[in-house]
C-alpha positions as CSV (number, residue, x, y, z in Angstrom):
1,M,114.7,100.8,118.9
2,S,112.7,98.6,121.3
3,D,110.4,95.8,120.3
4,L,107.4,97.9,121.2
5,E,108.6,100.8,119.2
6,E,109.3,98.5,116.2
7,R,105.7,97.1,116.5
8,I,104.2,100.6,116.7
9,E,106.2,101.7,113.7
10,F,105.1,98.6,111.8
11,Q,101.4,99.2,112.6
12,N,101.7,102.9,111.7
13,A,103.3,102.0,108.3
14,I,100.4,99.5,107.6
15,E,97.8,102.0,108.7
16,K,99.3,104.8,106.5
17,F,99.6,102.5,103.5
18,W,96.0,101.3,103.9
19,Q,94.7,104.9,104.2
20,E,96.6,105.8,101.0
21,F,95.0,102.9,99.3
22,Q,91.5,103.9,100.4
23,A,92.1,107.6,99.5
24,A,93.4,106.6,96.0
25,T,90.8,104.1,95.2
26,G,87.7,105.1,97.2
27,D,87.5,101.6,98.5
28,P,86.4,101.6,102.1
29,G,87.0,97.9,102.6
30,E,89.2,96.2,105.2
31,W,92.0,93.9,104.5
32,I,91.6,90.2,105.3
33,K,95.1,88.9,105.2
34,M,98.6,90.3,105.1
35,Y,101.3,88.2,103.6
36,V,104.6,87.9,101.7
37,F,104.8,85.8,98.6
38,G,107.6,83.3,98.3
39,N,109.8,81.5,100.8
40,S,113.0,83.6,100.5
41,P,113.7,87.4,100.4
42,E,114.9,87.0,96.8
43,L,111.8,85.1,95.7
44,S,109.5,87.5,97.6
45,E,110.9,90.5,95.7
46,E,110.7,88.7,92.4
47,L,107.1,87.7,92.9
48,L,106.1,91.2,94.2
49,A,107.7,92.7,91.1
50,L,105.6,90.4,88.9
51,I,102.5,91.4,90.7
52,L,103.3,95.1,90.4
53,E,104.0,94.6,86.6
54,G,100.6,92.9,86.2
55,K,102.3,89.7,85.1
56,K,101.3,87.6,88.2
57,T,97.5,87.4,88.7
58,A,97.2,84.0,90.3
59,T,98.7,81.9,93.2
60,A,98.2,78.4,94.5
61,D,98.8,77.0,97.9
62,M,98.1,73.6,99.4
63,L,94.8,73.1,101.2
64,T,96.8,71.5,104.0
65,V,98.6,74.8,104.7
66,F,95.3,76.5,105.4
67,E,94.2,73.6,107.6
68,T,97.5,73.4,109.5
69,K,97.6,77.1,110.2
70,G,93.8,77.3,111.0
71,E,93.4,80.0,108.3
72,A,90.2,80.6,106.4
73,L,90.2,79.9,102.7
74,P,90.3,82.9,100.4
75,K,87.1,84.0,98.8
76,P,86.2,86.4,96.0
77,G,86.2,90.0,97.1
78,D,88.9,89.5,99.8
79,L,91.3,92.4,100.0
80,N,94.9,91.4,100.9
81,L,97.9,93.5,101.9
82,I,101.0,92.3,100.2
83,M,104.3,92.9,102.0
84,N,107.8,93.0,100.5
85,S,110.7,90.9,101.9
86,K,111.4,93.6,104.5
87,A,107.8,93.4,105.8
88,E,106.8,96.7,104.3
89,P,103.4,97.2,102.8
90,S,103.7,97.2,99.0
91,A,100.5,96.3,97.3
92,V,96.8,95.6,97.7
93,I,95.2,92.8,95.7
94,R,91.6,91.6,95.5
95,T,90.7,87.9,95.1
96,V,88.7,87.4,91.9
97,S,88.1,83.7,92.0
98,V,89.1,80.6,94.0
99,E,89.0,77.0,92.9
100,Q,90.1,73.8,94.7
101,K,92.0,71.5,92.3
102,K,94.3,68.6,92.5
103,F,98.0,69.3,91.5
104,S,97.4,67.2,88.4
105,E,94.4,69.3,87.4
106,V,96.3,72.7,87.2
107,D,96.3,73.8,83.6
108,G,98.5,75.9,81.4
109,G,96.3,78.9,81.7
110,F,96.6,79.0,85.4
111,A,100.4,78.4,85.2
112,R,100.7,81.3,82.8
113,D,98.7,83.6,85.1
114,E,101.0,82.7,88.0
115,G,103.5,84.7,85.9
116,E,106.6,82.8,86.8
117,G,109.5,81.5,84.8
118,D,108.7,80.8,81.2
119,L,105.0,80.7,82.0
120,S,104.7,77.1,80.9
121,L,102.8,74.4,82.8
122,E,106.0,72.3,82.8
123,Y,107.9,75.1,84.6
124,W,105.0,75.6,87.0
125,R,104.8,71.9,87.9
126,K,108.6,71.6,88.4
127,V,109.0,74.6,90.8
128,H,105.8,74.1,92.7
129,K,106.4,70.4,93.2
130,V,109.8,71.3,94.8
131,Y,108.2,74.0,97.0
132,Y,105.3,71.7,98.0
133,E,107.6,68.7,98.7
134,K,109.8,70.8,101.0
135,W,106.8,72.1,103.1
136,L,105.2,68.7,103.2
137,G,108.4,66.9,104.2
138,A,108.9,69.4,107.0
139,N,105.4,68.6,108.2
140,Q,105.7,64.8,107.9
141,K,103.4,64.6,104.8
142,E,104.0,63.4,101.3
143,F,103.5,64.9,97.9
144,G,101.2,63.2,95.4
145,E,99.6,64.3,92.1
146,D,96.2,64.3,94.0
147,L,97.5,67.0,96.4
148,L,94.6,69.5,96.9
149,L,95.4,73.1,96.0
150,I,93.6,76.3,96.5
151,C,94.0,78.1,93.2
152,E,93.3,81.8,93.6
153,R,93.2,84.5,90.9
154,F,93.5,88.1,91.9
155,E,93.7,91.6,90.6
156,L,96.1,94.4,91.6
157,L,94.3,97.4,93.1
158,Y,97.1,99.4,94.5
159,P,99.5,101.1,93.9
160,L,97.6,102.6,91.0
161,D,100.7,103.8,89.1
162,N,101.8,100.2,88.6
163,I,98.6,99.0,87.0
164,A,98.9,98.5,83.3
């Protein structure tokens, strides 16, 4: 299959998934962002499963990532298309709330809503610090407790059969 054929197939899969979402929910909205959670295929699948199970309803990324990529910050009401590790459309989420917080200000409730590990703040701090340090180091930046994060809460809208 040529690059062009692969791109067309990819676009068609996204369009079909989005039409299925709209038909199932009656939501005429347009998606804002398409992304894969995590930084490895294994983590992407694990995080997607947590979303589909209703256990993961929050995520946090560094403000500097948005600035570096020139991306708009999420805002309540945004619809996002979540892809699996094979870049296949797998879920639609809606942003419920967005807060800017320092790393040191993230609390246990937010850590629990991220749905990862043992759901504790200690676990959240440990794994996110490693993740953030890796990205920051690759971009000649340093980690600190005052690192600004964009803390987003979301709800799963689709697929409906996975909603608890």
